[in-house]
Every structure is written in C-alpha cells, then in structure tokens.
C-alpha positions as a Python dict, from the first residue, in 0.01 Angstrom:
ca = {
    (1, 'X'): (0, 0, 0),
    (2, 'X'): (-128, -285, 217),
    (3, 'X'): (-403, -61, 353),
    (4, 'X'): (-501, 49, 2),
    (5, 'X'): (-531, -310, -122),
    (6, 'X'): (-728, -405, 189),
    (7, 'X'): (-970, -113, 144),
    (8, 'X'): (-1019, -188, -226),
    (9, 'X'): (-1077, -557, -153),
    (10, 'X'): (-1341, -469, 105),
    (11, 'X'): (-1503, -231, -141),
    (12, 'X'): (-1512, -507, -402),
    (13, 'X'): (-1668, -747, -153),
    (14, 'X'): (-1945, -494, -91),
    (15, 'X'): (-2016, -489, -465),
    (16, 'X'): (-1984, -866, -507),
    (17, 'X'): (-2080, -1061, -196),
    (18, 'X'): (-2001, -1389, -372),
    (19, 'X'): (-1630, -1322, -338),
    (20, 'X'): (-1428, -1418, -33),
    (21, 'X'): (-1184, -1161, 98),
    (22, 'X'): (-897, -1357, -55),
    (23, 'X'): (-1065, -1365, -397),
    (24, 'X'): (-1144, -995, -381),
    (25, 'X'): (-786, -919, -280),
    (26, 'X'): (-656, -1126, -572),
    (27, 'X'): (-882, -936, -811),
    (28, 'X'): (-765, -602, -675),
    (29, 'X'): (-399, -696, -709),
    (30, 'X'): (-453, -832, -1062),
    (31, 'X'): (-642, -523, -1175),
    (32, 'X'): (-379, -296, -1021),
    (33, 'X'): (-94, -482, -1188),
    (34, 'X'): (-274, -498, -1522),
    (35, 'X'): (-343, -124, -1528),
    (36, 'X'): (15, -32, -1445),
    (37, 'X'): (162, -283, -1691),
    (38, 'X'): (-69, -175, -1972),
    (39, 'X'): (14, 189, -1910),
    (40, 'X'): (387, 113, -1914),
    (41, 'X'): (362, -91, -2236),
    (42, 'X'): (183, 201, -2396),
    (43, 'X'): (483, 419, -2314),
    (44, 'X'): (297, 643, -2074),
    (45, 'X'): (473, 793, -1777),
    (46, 'X'): (403, 665, -1428),
    (47, 'X'): (148, 888, -1259),
    (48, 'X'): (168, 732, -914),
    (49, 'X'): (-36, 509, -692),
    (50, 'X'): (-317, 761, -655),
    (51, 'X'): (-402, 738, -1025),
    (52, 'X'): (-391, 358, -1022),
    (53, 'X'): (-607, 348, -710),
    (54, 'X'): (-861, 580, -870),
    (55, 'X'): (-883, 361, -1182),
    (56, 'X'): (-913, 35, -987),
    (57, 'X'): (-1179, 191, -763),
    (58, 'X'): (-1369, 302, -1073),
    (59, 'X'): (-1350, -49, -1220),
    (60, 'X'): (-1479, -192, -892),
    (61, 'X'): (-1773, 48, -894),
    (62, 'X'): (-1857, -21, -1259),
    (63, 'X'): (-1778, -390, -1293),
    (64, 'X'): (-1732, -529, -942),
    (65, 'X'): (-2049, -733, -940),
    (66, 'X'): (-1971, -879, -1285),
    (67, 'X'): (-1593, -917, -1297),
    (68, 'X'): (-1622, -1279, -1404),
    (69, 'X'): (-1817, -1167, -1713),
    (70, 'X'): (-1592, -882, -1819),
    (71, 'X'): (-1258, -1048, -1768),
    (72, 'X'): (-1329, -1417, -1831),
    (73, 'X'): (-1191, -1405, -2186),
    (74, 'X'): (-860, -1254, -2076),
    (75, 'X'): (-600, -1525, -2001),
    (76, 'X'): (-438, -1300, -1740),
    (77, 'X'): (-749, -1332, -1524),
    (78, 'X'): (-840, -1697, -1583),
    (79, 'X'): (-679, -1811, -1257),
    (80, 'X'): (-922, -1587, -1067),
    (81, 'X'): (-1222, -1769, -1213),
    (82, 'X'): (-1130, -2127, -1125),
    (83, 'X'): (-1272, -2128, -774),
    (84, 'X'): (-1575, -2341, -683),
    (85, 'X'): (-1809, -2041, -700),
    (86, 'X'): (-1722, -1957, -1060),
}
C-alpha cells in the first residue's frame, strides 16, 4: 500500500508541479479514503484496492492540475488547501 500511495503521489506531482510531495501524498490519501467511504455509504460491496487505485489514478489524470478548483468547496478537503501556495 505504501508503494501505491508513493507512486500515485509522484504521478500527481507530475500533473501539478506546484504541490510538494507531502501535499500530493495528502491529496492521494484523502481521495482514496473519500472514494472508499463514499462507496461504503452507498452500500456497495468492497471491490478491492485495485479498483480504488484505478479511480484515484483517473482522478489524478483528469483533475490533478486543478484539484484546488474541483474540491475547494468540499469541507473534507479544506485542510489540503490551507498551505501557503493555495
């Protein structure tokens, strides 16, 4: 799991060079947790880490350079936007 988060964080940094590794890692972990929690609340069965990784990777590819725009209204992600760069 550590390797997966590391790889996703590095992928996010490639899409958004304004993020530090620590910020990218925080985003990855928050997106991962949010996807799994939302799926569970919806009553869907757990499909495994591979599905979550695929979804988070897709979000990084689609929104990685603009995460602050897409998720700024969601209180769950506000803590990720309080750094000096945002």
